[in-house]
Phi, psi and omega in degrees: 000139180290159176270148174245127184246145170269122180268318184202160178217133180224158176206156173277160163297162179256137180247160180305129184275057179223126184302129179086348180253317180278146184295331182269355191293342180268357182280153171282139180306325179290325178292316178301316177297320182296332182298319181282328176295317178296322180297318177298318180299312185287318183293333186245008178050049185288139163272098189291349173294339180274349181291115181289324182197152169247110183258114193240140180250132175218133182275308183263093180275071183231149175053234181292342178268004178275174179081191184266084181295327180304313180290311184294324179293324177297317177295318179298326182279000179086018178289152175302145182296344179281350175281119181284175178200138179217152182236135182232170182219112164235045180051230183300330184274013189302316187273344165293318179295321178299323177292317178299317179296317180298314179298319181297321179295323178290315180299327180282350181085008181278327181232160176241333184217118185221142171254131176239149179173199180179176181201166170203134172251089183295333176299316180288317181301314181293319178295315180297315179298322178296318178296322178295318179295321179297330178273000179071030186254356182232154182257209187261251191281186179299134180074008185296333182278001183233088183298332177297316179292318180298328178291327181275315183224085180302133180234127190253187172292138186296321178295322176294323176298318179300316178294324179294318179295318178301318178295317181295323184269353182070032179265129187270161175301319181298320179294321179289326178292329174297320179293317179297319178297316181297323178300316179296317182293318179293319179296319180299317179294317181297318179294318181296326182268001177071028184291340180261359189297325184299325186256344185271127180259165173267132179268126181234159175272183185294340179268001180089006178283140182288125174269315180205131178228015181205161177285128183270337193275327189306148178234077184295343179280000181303138175233159176297324179295321179291320178298323182295341182270351184284144180277143176305137187275338189246010179300322182295336183274339187310308185250025175268135176298136179293327172219168181304126179063020180258184178290152176285165179297325176296315182295327179297319178287316181291343175297325180260324182236077187295341185269356180282121174262096188284123176247127180289118180228329182291138178222185186297336181279349179229026175232159183293146180283145179272112187217168170254145177176165180215157179206159180205154180230139177259124180240147181212158172283161179300317183296316181293317181299314181294320183289337186241014174067029177265127182266115179294140176261334182204162177245139173282119183269311182201157180222153178206151170228140179211160176243160179215195184298118179289340181287318175276336165070325194252006190264001186289339180304326180296305178295330178295318179297316179298320182293315183288327175297317179296318179297325182277346185070032181241167173245170180300331182287345177280343186275125181270329180224127173251125171246109183237120187300130179275060176304312171217150184303326184295331180298312181288319180299317180294319180295317179300317182289315184294324182261359180053059185268155171286116184300332181294338181269351185260117181050057185295344179247028183081179182210205187292340175297320181270323191255341179100162190228088174281090200330291184292343182261354188290324184303312180285337169299314182295321179296315178296322178296317178298318180295315178302319182289322176299319179291323180293320187260349183081015178290167184255308187246141172234138177244130183236131178206166180194152177283153177221150181305154184085001179080044182238168171200126167271161178210154179209145173243130177242154177239124177293140177248144179291000000 
């Protein structure tokens, strides 16, 4: 089997995911995506006619984010028309999956040069969703529009799922707030030391004016005392019907897990930030890289996708990590950097406990609690972050995983190359 190499990784800074407030909120999703594609082209002097495909991840395929953004963003970025483009959806895990698909095509010998990535404009998604709700056109939780599926596999609000898992595992709010606080402190240090500079690009408009050149979301002034004062964010959803005249979100979980006494504890300080952003990774075969003077930064070691209970929704990262480690023939002690998306603090806390991980190796530069979670774009942000950290510290292996709606998780292991 051929090797798949990572040549480069780029991402935009993340802006507040609120229309009119975040710096990126006025951009078209295809334009935002095009910014990282153009950066890869320029940084690596790509002949884009050689790009076999642009595999793009987007979670909310609605309105301006619908259609094949991968193809349209490539055209917007000035890629040759012979470069293909496709768009996929694995919810939060979309761009890890886009990377896995790209690597698999190279390993199979079908492609030589592929761009993988993704984006999400949560400012637009939230605005669009609000208009749909005002028009009475949208329902509640995951799977809410399919009563047959809900009868087989009840799916609740994700925040309620996070609170349910914390109750089931006996994890306290105070323990989760320590993790949230640490995320802010680590992110603040990483930003101050320029640890993200290699991969973060400046977003500009067509006239060359800077739209965004820094992360908007972090709150380095966060304290444990301040976190303790925040109100639970998902309490209002507990006893809210998932759809008109339907079961409440609490009842959907208790239908499968009747003994869970759900207490609302997750709040904005221990949940992922709502932001806009995009990211992309350039992958190539060994033969193409050597023939075209591209220096690989990392090798794809192993990939995995797995499912878990859709009712609890957020627990798949643990089995995904175990699966990808087994495929790689590695143990947890071989991994120097773990990047696990901080969708909710309980996701990371449970993985650390279940796998008995060294906390210093998990999200060493903070995560989505501090920096934000542009759903479809987060996976390739995490892969690039892991690679940057391996290069900074001289580590060898990085494992990246994240929960996705429907009770799924993709995972990937990369190896830094000298």
